[in-house]
C-alpha positions in Angstrom: 72.7 -53.0 141.7 74.4 -52.4 138.6 76.7 -49.0 138.3 73.5 -47.2 136.0 71.4 -48.2 138.1 73.2 -46.4 141.7 73.3 -43.4 139.0 69.1 -43.2 138.7 68.8 -44.0 142.7 70.9 -40.8 143.4 69.5 -38.8 140.7 65.7 -39.6 141.8 67.1 -38.7 145.6 69.2 -35.7 144.4 65.6 -34.5 142.4 63.7 -35.3 145.6 66.3 -32.7 148.1 66.6 -30.3 145.5 62.8 -29.7 145.0 62.5 -29.8 148.6 65.0 -27.2 149.3 63.0 -25.1 146.5 65.8 -24.9 143.9 65.0 -25.1 140.2 68.3 -26.5 138.1 69.2 -23.7 137.0 69.4 -22.0 140.4 71.4 -25.1 142.0 73.6 -25.4 139.0 74.5 -21.5 140.2 75.0 -21.8 143.6 77.0 -24.9 142.8 79.3 -23.1 140.3 78.0 -25.1 137.2 77.0 -21.9 135.9 74.0 -24.1 134.1 71.3 -26.5 135.0 71.2 -29.1 132.1 74.9 -30.5 133.9 72.0 -30.7 137.2 69.3 -32.8 134.8 71.5 -35.2 133.2 72.7 -36.1 137.2 69.0 -36.3 137.7 68.3 -38.3 134.7 71.3 -40.4 135.9 72.8 -39.8 132.5 76.2 -38.9 133.6 79.2 -39.7 136.7 79.4 -36.6 138.1 82.7 -36.0 139.9 83.5 -36.0 143.9 83.8 -32.2 144.3 80.2 -31.6 142.4 78.5 -34.2 144.8 80.2 -32.5 148.1 79.3 -28.9 146.7 75.8 -30.0 145.9 75.3 -31.7 149.5 77.0 -27.8 151.0 74.2 -25.8 149.1 71.6 -28.5 149.9 72.7 -28.4 153.3 72.5 -32.7 153.2 74.3 -35.7 154.2 75.3 -38.2 151.6 73.2 -40.8 152.6 70.5 -38.5 151.6 71.6 -38.7 148.0 72.6 -42.8 148.3 72.6 -45.0 151.1 75.4 -47.6 150.4 73.8 -49.9 153.1 70.0 -50.2 151.3 71.6 -51.6 148.3 74.5 -54.2 147.2 76.7 -52.9 144.8 77.7 -55.8 142.1 
């Protein structure tokens, strides 16, 4: 799996978990401390490789483990 596909999969999973938790992109961005929802949208579309600190904040807000966003054992990284 290439880097672009990893970002897309991560984004799809983030969107599913965000929706499950009942957050809008703007609501999640505010809780994470980003201040605007556009960044969450870019992550969900796989357009940006976000920082580890943002990922950690998202996991805290959504109360999920990393495996909900990306299962490294399910895919091979090239």
